[in-house]
C-alpha positions as CSV (number, residue, x, y, z in Angstrom):
1,X,-5.6,8.6,9.5
2,X,-7.9,11.3,8.1
3,X,-9.8,10.8,4.8
4,X,-7.6,13.2,2.8
5,X,-4.4,11.5,4.0
6,X,-5.8,8.1,3.2
7,X,-6.6,9.2,-0.4
8,X,-3.1,10.7,-0.7
9,X,-1.5,7.5,0.7
10,X,-3.6,5.4,-1.6
11,X,-2.5,7.3,-4.7
12,X,1.1,7.2,-3.6
13,X,0.9,3.4,-3.0
14,X,-0.6,2.9,-6.4
15,X,2.1,5.0,-8.1
16,X,4.8,3.0,-6.4
17,X,3.3,-0.3,-7.3
18,X,2.8,0.7,-10.9
19,X,6.4,2.1,-11.2
20,X,7.6,-1.4,-10.3
21,X,5.3,-3.0,-12.9
22,X,3.3,-4.9,-10.3
23,X,-0.4,-5.7,-10.5
24,X,-2.5,-5.7,-7.4
25,X,-2.6,-9.5,-7.6
26,X,1.2,-9.7,-7.6
27,X,1.7,-7.4,-4.7
28,X,-0.9,-9.2,-2.6
29,X,0.8,-12.5,-3.4
30,X,4.0,-11.1,-2.1
31,X,2.3,-9.8,1.0
32,X,0.6,-13.2,1.7
33,X,3.9,-15.0,1.3
34,X,5.3,-12.7,3.9
35,X,2.4,-13.5,6.3
36,X,0.3,-10.5,5.7
37,X,-3.2,-11.6,4.7
38,X,-4.2,-8.6,2.6
39,X,-6.6,-9.4,-0.3
40,X,-6.6,-7.8,-3.7
41,X,-9.9,-6.2,-2.9
42,X,-8.6,-4.7,0.3
43,X,-5.6,-3.4,-1.6
44,X,-7.9,-1.8,-4.2
45,X,-9.8,-0.1,-1.4
46,X,-6.6,1.2,0.2
47,X,-5.4,2.6,-3.1
48,X,-8.8,4.3,-3.5
49,X,-8.6,5.8,0.0
50,X,-11.6,3.8,1.2
51,X,-9.9,1.6,3.8
52,X,-7.4,2.2,6.6
53,X,-3.9,0.6,6.6
54,X,-2.9,-1.3,9.7
55,X,0.6,-1.2,11.0
56,X,1.5,-4.7,10.0
57,X,0.2,-4.0,6.5
58,X,2.3,-0.9,6.3
59,X,5.4,-2.8,7.3
60,X,4.6,-5.6,4.7
61,X,3.9,-3.1,1.9
62,X,7.2,-1.3,2.6
63,X,9.1,-4.6,2.4
64,X,7.2,-5.8,-0.7
65,X,7.8,-2.6,-2.6
66,X,11.3,-2.3,-1.3
67,X,11.0,1.4,-0.3
68,X,11.8,3.3,2.8
69,X,8.9,4.5,4.9
70,X,9.7,8.1,3.8
71,X,8.8,7.2,0.2
72,X,5.8,5.1,1.1
73,X,4.2,7.7,3.4
74,X,3.5,10.9,1.6
75,X,4.0,14.3,3.1
76,X,1.0,16.5,3.8
77,X,3.1,19.7,3.2
């Protein structure tokens, strides 16, 4: 991912999480229960566009937030 898209993805991820009334701790707890070892600190870096998202994390985030990939992955248009 390029830096601009990572920032855009992070903002979108944060928006989706907050719309569902979830804290970073709550979403990472869901992820860890699903077998994805993403820490709160790593999630904060992803939301700030400072860390890459790996495919297994993307899959777990989609499931934890209960959204389709199309909603999780922002468009660059």
